[in-house]
C-alpha positions, -999 to +999 in steps of 0.1 A: -694+513+652-719+502+629-711+480+600-725+506+572-697+529+589-672+504+588-680+502+552-681+540+544-650+544+564-634+512+544-643+526+511-628+559+520-591+545+532-593+523+502-598+555+479-576+576+496-545+555+508-534+551+472-549+584+456-531+614+468-558+629+488-547+617+526-565+585+539-556+598+574-569+634+567-600+622+552-606+596+582-604+623+607-627+646+589-651+617+588-650+605+624-654+644+637-683+645+611-699+614+618-689+618+657-672+588+662-656+579+696-635+547+691-627+530+720-601+514+704-580+547+697-559+544+662-569+505+660-595+509+635-573+526+619-543+499+619-566+472+606-575+498+576-542+500+568-532+467+574-564+461+544-544+484+520-513+467+525-530+435+514-534+454+481-499+466+479-490+428+483-514+414+456-505+447+432-466+442+436-467+408+442-432+397+418-416+428+429-423+421+469-414+381+463-378+389+442-373+418+474-376+392+498-358+365+480-329+396+479-332+404+511-325+368+522-295+369+500-279+396+514-286+384+553-267+352+538-242+370+518-232+390+552-232+356+575-206+345+546-185+379+550-182+375+589-169+344+582-146+356+560-139+381+583-127+359+610-107+332+587-088+362+574-076+373+607-064+334+613-042+343+578-066+335+550-066+360+528-101+359+507-119+386+493-155+395+503-182+390+490-200+422+473-233+428+492-258+449+469-249+441+433-285+441+419-309+468+415-332+448+436-306+443+465-301+479+462-341+483+464-341+462+497-317+486+512-331+516+501-365+506+519-348+499+554-329+535+550-360+550+542-378+532+571-354+545+596-363+583+598-406+572+591-400+548+624-384+575+643-408+605+633-441+583+636-430+566+670-422+600+684-455+619+671-485+591+676-498+614+707-493+643+686-509+630+659-542+617+679-547+652+692-545+670+660-568+646+641-589+649+670-607+684+652-606+697+615-585+727+617-554+707+615-567+680+590-576+708+568-547+728+564-526+700+557-551+689+527-543+721+517-504+717+519-510+684+503-522+702+470-492+724+472-472+690+466-490+675+443-487+710+416-450+706+425-452+669+413-471+677+380-445+709+374-416+683+382-407+663+352-386+632+371-359+618+358-347+583+348-336+569+382-341+534+390-327+516+422-289+517+412-286+553+403-306+566+436-283+575+465-289+562+504-295+602+509-324+602+487-337+571+503-332+587+540-352+621+527-380+599+513-384+584+544-383+617+562-411+629+538-429+598+547-425+599+583-440+638+583-469+624+564-484+609+596-502+643+601-537+638+593-542+659+560-503+652+545-508+625+517-481+598+524-484+588+485-487+622+474-455+633+496-432+605+488-441+604+450-434+641+449-403+636+467-394+606+445-397+628+411-380+654+425-347+634+432-352+623+395-370+591+402-380+576+371-422+577+372-428+548+374-404+534+400-415+565+419-444+553+425-435+512+431-408+527+456-440+549+472-459+517+477-437+492+484-418+519+513-448+516+525-451+482+538-428+484+568-438+516+584-477+500+583-467+467+599-446+488+626-478+508+633-496+482+636-472+464+660-472+495+679-509+496+682-517+461+691-492+457+719-507+486+736-541+473+737-565+459+763-571+423+753-606+426+760-607+448+733-603+418+708-631+401+722-658+435+710-682+432+681-667+457+662-639+436+658-659+421+630-672+455+613-638+464+613-626+431+595-653+438+569-640+477+570-607+464+561-620+441+530-636+467+512-604+490+516-583+461+504-607+456+474-606+492+463-569+504+472-562+474+448-578+494+421-566+527+433-530+515+429-533+505+393-552+540+389-522+556+402-499+541+381-518+558+348-521+594+371-483+596+375-473+585+343-498+613+326-494+639+353-527+644+363-519+655+400-536+687+395-571+675+395-566+658+430-545+691+440-577+708+434-600+685+455-575+688+483-579+725+484-616+718+485-619+695+509-593+710+533-608+750+531-645+731+538-627+713+569-610+743+578-647+764+575-661+734+595-640+735+624-652+771+635-691+755+636-683+718+652-666+710+684 
């Protein structure tokens, strides 16, 4: 892979990961059009996603710091409750500590609940994703499906739910939606934000939950991919170009996160919907001529 190809794909990843137009779909289409046959399989995709993950950490640093702190607090309280349990067996009569007692603690648990179905779906569909991403037809069809989802999101007023009001069932179902979005062409952000709005989430929290819940999913995908790679792949000159692509994806991704906050608040998904329909249709037509 050349440097300019890495730069181009990094730019596309940064633009499309957080804008609701499917990064995986665009990358699949570009790889087909550019004729790229990467020896590392999904490695480049994972590295680009790690670049956009950096953008999430920067954009939501204060929230993520609180979530980590509250997550550690949850673990500490679980240990304390375990100690209380054994002491009560010995005759004590102490009350247990309430674990989920703040908005951020509920946020932590919701992310965990959502990650479970995402991880299962992502793991069992790995081979399928590679196969369908090798052509233009499936990404094209999925992009048009994304267009429909975005129209639904614009028509949905949302609600006022913040973490304390969200049920774990909501979190699990949104996690399933995120898992389905591994298909190239199905926008992860568009799908999960639409699911959040349909579940009655506050519009600002819908964006925040969508992006932050992507963190364990992206990290999990990276671990699974990296552990299966031949060590000799890491000595390739391509990795330098991959790193440049990831940096571009991080910078552009940060800008797009800020853009999405405005888009969701002002109900401007319809423009992205039109774009998805157009690109999807072009990909489907192109699938007939590109082998």
